[in-house]
C-alpha positions as CSV (number, residue, x, y, z in Angstrom):
1,M,-13.4,-19.3,34.3
2,S,-11.2,-22.1,33.6
3,P,-7.5,-21.9,33.5
4,A,-7.2,-22.2,29.8
5,A,-10.0,-19.5,29.4
6,D,-8.2,-17.3,32.1
7,S,-4.8,-17.9,30.1
8,A,-6.5,-16.7,26.7
9,S,-7.9,-13.8,28.0
10,G,-4.5,-12.6,29.7
11,S,-2.8,-13.3,26.4
12,K,-5.6,-11.1,24.5
13,R,-5.0,-8.4,27.1
14,Q,-1.2,-8.6,26.8
15,A,-1.5,-8.4,22.9
16,E,-3.8,-5.6,23.0
17,L,-1.0,-3.8,25.3
18,L,1.7,-4.7,22.7
19,K,-0.5,-3.1,20.1
20,Q,-0.7,0.0,21.7
21,E,2.8,0.0,22.4
22,G,3.4,-0.6,18.7
23,N,1.1,2.6,17.8
24,T,2.9,4.9,20.2
25,C,6.3,3.8,18.7
26,F,5.1,4.1,15.1
27,K,3.8,7.6,16.1
28,K,7.1,8.7,17.1
29,D,9.0,7.2,13.9
30,R,10.5,4.4,16.1
31,I,9.8,1.8,13.6
32,S,11.9,-1.2,14.8
33,A,10.4,-1.0,18.3
34,A,6.9,-0.9,16.9
35,I,7.7,-4.0,14.9
36,D,8.8,-5.7,17.5
37,A,5.6,-4.8,19.6
38,Y,3.3,-5.8,17.1
39,T,5.4,-9.2,16.6
40,G,4.8,-9.8,20.2
41,A,1.2,-9.4,19.8
42,I,1.0,-11.7,16.7
43,A,2.9,-14.1,19.0
44,L,0.2,-14.0,21.5
45,C,-2.8,-13.7,19.2
46,Q,-1.9,-14.6,15.6
47,N,-5.7,-14.4,14.3
48,V,-6.0,-10.8,15.0
49,A,-5.6,-9.3,11.5
50,V,-4.9,-5.9,12.7
51,Y,-1.8,-6.8,14.5
52,W,-0.5,-8.0,10.7
53,T,-1.5,-4.9,8.9
54,N,-0.1,-2.7,11.5
55,R,3.3,-4.6,11.0
56,A,2.9,-4.3,7.2
57,L,2.6,-0.5,7.7
58,C,5.9,-0.5,9.4
59,Y,7.5,-2.3,6.9
60,K,5.9,-0.4,4.1
61,K,7.5,2.7,5.9
62,R,10.8,1.0,5.3
63,N,9.9,-0.3,1.8
64,E,10.6,-3.9,2.7
65,W,7.7,-4.9,0.2
66,A,8.3,-8.6,0.4
67,K,7.5,-8.6,3.9
68,V,4.5,-6.0,3.6
69,E,3.0,-8.6,1.2
70,E,3.7,-11.5,3.5
71,D,1.9,-9.6,6.3
72,C,-1.1,-8.7,4.4
73,R,-1.6,-12.2,2.9
74,M,-1.9,-13.1,6.8
75,A,-4.1,-10.5,7.3
76,I,-6.6,-11.1,4.6
77,H,-6.4,-14.9,5.7
78,Y,-7.8,-14.0,9.0
79,D,-10.0,-11.1,7.9
80,S,-10.8,-10.9,4.2
81,H,-12.7,-7.6,4.5
82,S,-9.6,-6.0,5.7
83,V,-9.4,-2.9,3.4
84,K,-5.8,-2.1,4.6
85,A,-4.5,-5.3,3.9
86,H,-5.9,-5.6,0.4
87,Y,-4.5,-2.1,-0.2
88,M,-1.2,-2.5,1.1
89,L,-1.0,-6.0,-0.8
90,G,-1.9,-4.1,-3.9
91,L,0.9,-1.7,-3.5
92,A,3.5,-4.4,-2.8
93,L,2.4,-6.4,-5.9
94,L,2.9,-3.3,-8.0
95,N,6.2,-2.6,-6.4
96,R,7.3,-6.0,-8.0
97,Q,5.9,-5.2,-11.3
98,E,2.7,-7.4,-11.0
99,L,0.4,-5.0,-12.6
100,A,-2.7,-7.0,-12.9
101,G,-2.4,-8.8,-9.3
102,G,-1.5,-5.3,-7.8
103,I,-4.9,-3.6,-9.6
104,K,-6.9,-6.6,-8.5
105,A,-6.2,-6.2,-4.8
106,L,-6.6,-2.2,-5.0
107,E,-9.9,-2.6,-6.5
108,K,-11.0,-5.1,-3.9
109,S,-9.8,-2.7,-1.2
110,L,-11.6,0.1,-3.0
111,E,-14.8,-2.1,-3.0
112,L,-14.4,-3.0,0.6
113,G,-13.5,0.7,1.6
114,R,-16.9,2.2,-0.2
115,G,-18.9,-0.5,1.3
116,A,-17.8,0.2,5.0
117,H,-20.2,2.1,7.3
118,P,-18.9,4.8,7.4
119,A,-17.0,4.6,4.3
120,S,-13.5,4.3,4.9
121,Y,-11.1,7.3,5.3
122,M,-8.6,5.6,3.1
123,V,-10.8,5.5,-0.2
124,E,-9.3,8.6,-1.7
125,E,-6.0,7.3,-1.2
126,I,-6.9,4.0,-2.7
127,W,-8.6,5.4,-5.7
128,Q,-5.2,7.7,-6.4
129,E,-3.1,4.5,-6.4
130,L,-5.7,2.5,-8.4
131,S,-5.7,5.4,-11.0
132,K,-2.1,5.4,-11.4
133,A,-2.0,1.7,-12.0
134,K,-4.7,1.8,-14.3
135,Y,-3.4,4.4,-16.3
136,I,-0.1,2.6,-16.5
137,E,-2.0,-0.6,-17.8
138,W,-3.7,1.5,-20.4
139,E,-0.4,3.1,-21.4
140,G,1.1,-0.1,-21.9
141,L,-1.8,-1.6,-23.8
142,S,-2.1,1.5,-26.0
143,K,1.4,1.3,-27.0
144,M,0.9,-2.3,-28.1
145,R,-2.1,-1.6,-29.9
146,S,-0.5,1.3,-31.6
147,S,2.3,-0.5,-32.8
148,Q,0.1,-3.6,-34.1
149,M,-2.1,-1.1,-36.1
150,H,0.7,0.5,-37.4
151,K,2.1,-2.6,-38.9
152,L,-1.5,-3.8,-40.2
153,N,-1.8,-0.4,-41.9
154,A,1.4,-0.6,-43.7
155,T,0.6,-4.2,-44.5
156,C,-2.9,-3.3,-46.0
157,K,-1.0,-0.7,-47.9
158,E,1.4,-3.2,-49.6
159,A,-1.4,-5.4,-50.1
160,L,-3.5,-2.8,-51.8
161,K,-0.5,-2.1,-54.2
162,S,0.0,-5.5,-54.9
163,Y,-3.5,-5.9,-56.0
164,N,-3.6,-2.9,-58.1
165,S,-0.6,-4.0,-60.0
166,L,-2.4,-7.1,-61.1
167,D,-4.4,-5.0,-63.6
168,N,-1.8,-2.4,-64.1
169,P,1.8,-3.3,-63.2
170,T,3.1,0.4,-63.5
171,A,0.1,2.3,-61.9
172,D,0.4,3.5,-58.3
173,V,-2.2,3.2,-55.6
174,S,-4.4,6.4,-55.6
175,E,-3.8,9.0,-53.0
176,E,-7.5,8.9,-52.2
177,H,-7.5,5.0,-51.6
178,L,-4.5,5.5,-49.1
179,N,-6.1,8.2,-47.3
180,E,-9.2,6.2,-46.8
181,L,-7.2,3.3,-45.2
182,D,-5.3,6.1,-43.2
183,E,-9.0,7.1,-42.0
184,V,-10.1,3.6,-41.2
185,F,-7.0,3.2,-38.8
186,R,-7.5,6.7,-37.3
187,K,-10.8,5.7,-36.2
188,A,-9.7,2.5,-34.9
189,A,-7.4,4.3,-32.5
190,K,-10.0,6.8,-31.5
191,A,-10.5,5.0,-28.0
192,D,-6.7,5.4,-27.2
193,T,-6.7,9.3,-28.1
194,P,-7.1,11.4,-25.1
195,T,-10.0,14.0,-25.3
196,E,-12.3,15.7,-22.9
197,V,-14.3,13.8,-20.4
198,P,-18.0,14.3,-21.0
199,D,-19.4,16.8,-18.5
200,H,-22.0,14.5,-17.3
201,L,-19.2,12.2,-16.0
202,C,-17.6,14.9,-14.3
203,C,-18.3,16.5,-10.6
204,K,-19.6,20.0,-10.8
205,I,-17.0,20.9,-7.8
206,T,-13.8,19.3,-9.0
207,L,-14.6,19.1,-12.7
208,D,-12.8,15.7,-12.3
209,I,-14.2,12.3,-13.8
210,F,-16.5,10.7,-10.8
211,R,-15.1,8.2,-8.6
212,D,-18.2,7.9,-6.3
213,P,-21.2,9.8,-7.4
214,V,-24.0,10.8,-5.1
215,I,-27.2,12.5,-5.7
216,T,-29.1,15.1,-3.9
217,P,-32.7,15.5,-3.4
218,S,-32.5,18.5,-5.8
219,G,-31.2,16.1,-8.6
220,I,-27.5,17.4,-8.6
221,T,-24.8,14.9,-8.7
222,Y,-21.4,15.3,-6.9
223,E,-18.5,13.6,-5.8
224,R,-19.2,12.0,-2.4
225,A,-16.0,13.0,-0.5
226,V,-16.3,16.5,-2.0
227,I,-20.0,17.1,-1.0
228,L,-19.1,15.6,2.3
229,D,-16.4,18.0,2.9
230,H,-18.6,20.8,1.9
231,L,-21.2,19.9,4.4
232,N,-18.6,19.4,7.0
233,R,-16.5,22.7,6.6
234,V,-18.9,25.0,4.7
235,G,-22.5,24.4,6.0
236,K,-25.5,22.0,5.3
237,F,-26.6,23.2,2.1
238,D,-26.7,22.2,-1.6
239,P,-23.6,24.5,-3.1
240,V,-25.5,24.9,-6.2
241,T,-29.2,25.1,-5.3
242,R,-28.5,26.7,-1.9
243,E,-31.2,24.2,-0.6
244,P,-30.6,22.6,2.9
245,L,-29.1,19.5,2.8
246,E,-27.9,16.7,5.2
247,P,-25.3,14.0,4.7
248,F,-27.9,11.3,5.2
249,Q,-29.7,12.8,2.2
250,L,-27.0,11.8,0.0
251,I,-28.1,8.5,-2.4
252,S,-25.4,6.7,-4.7
253,N,-26.0,7.8,-8.3
254,L,-25.6,4.0,-9.6
255,A,-26.2,5.3,-13.1
256,V,-23.7,7.8,-13.4
257,K,-21.3,5.4,-11.7
258,E,-21.8,2.7,-14.4
259,A,-21.7,5.2,-17.1
260,V,-18.4,6.2,-15.6
261,D,-17.2,2.5,-15.4
262,V,-18.2,1.9,-18.9
263,F,-16.4,5.0,-20.0
264,L,-13.0,4.3,-18.3
265,K,-13.2,0.7,-19.4
266,D,-13.1,2.1,-23.0
267,H,-11.0,5.2,-22.4
268,G,-8.1,4.1,-20.0
269,W,-6.4,7.7,-20.6
270,A,-9.0,9.2,-18.4
271,Y,-7.4,7.4,-15.3
272,K,-4.9,10.0,-15.6
273,I,-4.7,12.1,-12.5
274,R,-4.3,15.9,-13.3
């Protein structure tokens, strides 16, 4: 081995030792010491994304969001498939009120987490944060649409009165016409009015809207995390049919997933976590 290669190998080993030291300090809540250790690892091998995400996690614990964002962007530069980097970047952007950017980063994190083999343990946590952000986004847009429609409704009523007065200046607009106009705007606002999520879009166990639906050989669709938890803790059988069931038999229900995505796109209120 050449001296250069030997030196590089030694740097990698030292960097890994520093990472392990950082992990130990983090578990003991010695955040400053953990940051110092990860910083040392980065100085030796800056192209290892996990060193950046580990330090970002420390900054997150101290609510130093600007540093979280900076480290996560560096981690993504070296590993664009880092679930943790996209996730914490999303949180950092949301913290500084960049809703669109934060949602985009969280969506990327969720996509990568679901696509991992096995799926990332962070998927549920990511979904929770994404749901909160998407609900806030819907709430803002809903208020804006409501205000616009209220003004438009008032304008239409004034226009109707003006039009009616051309033939008979002393006549009032009929109550029936005003009610018809209100009904038109009520229907227009229907998508923004919270109701019940259709049963076929909800898990039979949690009764919540599906996030990552999977179908069993018996044809029943469950939330992936929920059915996996059942198989691990309760037993290897379908909770509804009681038929034997193994994790490898679960298949993503893409049709239901697409239906859920369409529903959420048109009914953002359904993102609200109960």
